[in-house]
N, C-alpha and C positions, 0 to 999 in steps of 0.2 A: 368186579361184579355184572356190573353194565358191558362192556364189552364181551362177556361170556354171553350177555340176553340179546347184543347184536349181531355175535355168530352163528348162533340156532338158526336162521329164516335162511342162512348162505349154506350153513349142514343139509336144511329140510331140502333146497332146491338144487343141491349134490347129488341127493339121492336119484338116480336112473326110474322115469317114468314104468321103465319094464318092473320094476322091484316094485315100485305103488299100486300096477294096474296085477302082480302077485299077491299083493299087500290082501289086497279088495277080492280076489278068489277067495282064498284060506279063508278070507275074516267071515267067509258066509258059511263056514265048518264052524259051528259050533263049537265041535272036540278041538277044535284047533284055535280058536280065537283067544282065549287066557295067555298060551303059551306063544303066539306071533305077537298079542303085543306086549307080553315082558320081553321078547326079544328084541323090538322095537326101540323101548324104553332102556332100556342096559344099552343100547346100542348109543342111545343120543347121553345117556349119562355118563356113558366115558369119553363118550365129546366132550362136553362140556366138563370137565375133570383133566383132560389136556388142554385144555385153551387157558388155562390158568399156568403153565407154565412161559404159555407165549404175550400173558397177561401181564405178570411180573417179571417178565424180559423186557418187556417194552417201558414198562415204567423205570425199572432199573436203569436202561439205558440213557431216559429221558431223562430221571435226575443225576444221573453221571455228568452228561452233557450238561445240564444247566449248573451245575455246580463246578465246571469246569470253565465254562465262560465267565462264572465270577470269578474266581479265581485269575482269569485272566485279565478279567478287564482290573481286579486290583491292582494286579503285576503294573498295569500302563498303566494306568491312574496315577502311582504311587513315584514309577519313573520317569515318567516321561511332562507330567503334568505336575508335579508334588504335591500329590493332595495327601495332607496327611491320613495315619491310617485309622486314626479317631471320624475320620469325615468321611471312606470311602464310602460307606455301605451307602448311607446316604444323597453321595456327587452319582451315584451308579443304579439308581433308581430314576433320574431322569429319563427321560428318552432322545432327549437332546445328547444328553452327555455319554449315551451308550454308543451312539452312530460317532459321535467324538471319535472314541477312544476304540470304536470297529476300523473308522480311517487311518488310525495309527497302527493299528496292527495289520492291515495292508500295505500300509508303506514301509513298517518296518521287517514285513513277511514274517511275523508272527503269530501264525491263526491258527487254529484247534484242529486238530487232527484225529480223525474217527473213520476205522476200516474196519470192513472185516469179511471175512470168505469163507464157504461153507466147501468142506472136500471129504471125498470119497475115500475111507482107509475098513481097513480089514483087522478085527481084530480076532485072535482064536478064530478065521474062520468064517467070521460073521462080517456080513458087509454091513458097514458101520460109515454116521454121515458125521465130521467132526466143523462144529460152528464156533469160529473164531471171531469176535470183536475187541477191538483195542481205542482207547480214548487218551488221546495227550495232549495237556496243554502248558503253556509256560507258565513258571510258577514254582517252584519245587517246595514238596513240605519236608519239615526236618522227620528224623528217625521217630523222634515218641511222639509227635501227630499220626504218625504213617503207624505207630502202634497203638493208639487211639480209635485208630478207623477201622485195624483188624479186630481189635476186639468188637466193636460196637456191631461191624460184620459178623460175629459169631452171636451174637445174641440170639436167645431163645426164645422163641416166639412163636411157639407152642401153644395151640388156644385162644392168641390173642390177636383180634383183629385189629384191618391196619387200620380202623375209623380211631382205633386211641392211639394212636401216632399222631396221627393228627391235631385230636383233645391238647395233647400233650406237651404238642412242638410249639418252639418259640414265634408265633406268628406273625410279628413284625419284625423278625430280623431274617434278613434273606439269606439262600442256602443253609436250611434251619437242621436239616441231614437227614431228613424220612428215608431218603435211597437207600441207603446203607442197611434199613431193616428190611426194604424190598428184595435183598442178597439171601437175608434168613431166610425168607418164606420161600425164594425161588430153590435154594439148597433145598429146604424140605420136602415141597415137591419132587424134585431130579431125584430126591432121594425113597424118595417111595416109588417113582417109575423106574427105579433100576437104570437112571442117565448119569454119566460120570462127568460130573459139572465142578468147576473152580473158579476163581473172582480173587485177583491179585491187585492192590493196589503198591505201587512203591515210585518213592520219589528217585529221579534222575539230576545227579549233582552239575554232572560234569554239563549237561546239555540246558540245565539249569528248568527242565520240566516235572510232571509229573504223571504218573500213568494208569491207567487202568485198562486189565487186562482177562478176559471171559473167557470160559472155555469151556464145549458145551460136546460131548461125544453122544449122538442118538441114533 
């Protein structure tokens, strides 16, 4: 919501001054005043509605990245520092420990991988843009966990506020999993706007990685 409010001034600045001048001229005519106000209101409303996609996408990417970083640190801590699994969460909370883990990741060349691209393509004669985002981290998840994640990503969030999930989350635990629910919101908004959207989480046992792929056709 706050991101959408911050976006509004930018949108208003984006409107050409000539349009504002035309609005001022037309606004002087009483018979056209109501119609022009309605047109502007409708334009701003549609703009704010579409910012929901950017808001949910950014939240989703940030949450997936945070979860990937946590899983990455867990693997390094247990594999290279022999930290017991039941102590890893507490270990990672310490900033100095995280810096130590980061240095090990650099030395072992085991970094998070985040990539994205935006490519033009044609579908049924219509020019579209395909956005692809991929996040990979070391520390593969098993198929049972992958299934649970897929189920959570498909949860029905119709009529439910994101704030509800904050209230229900385990605040004292790192990576409580709120991010997967952003996927349901994003999927819902994209469906409403007629945008093709797909998000897949899958393990890669051969490389000991877990990868998230987000694919949108705008």
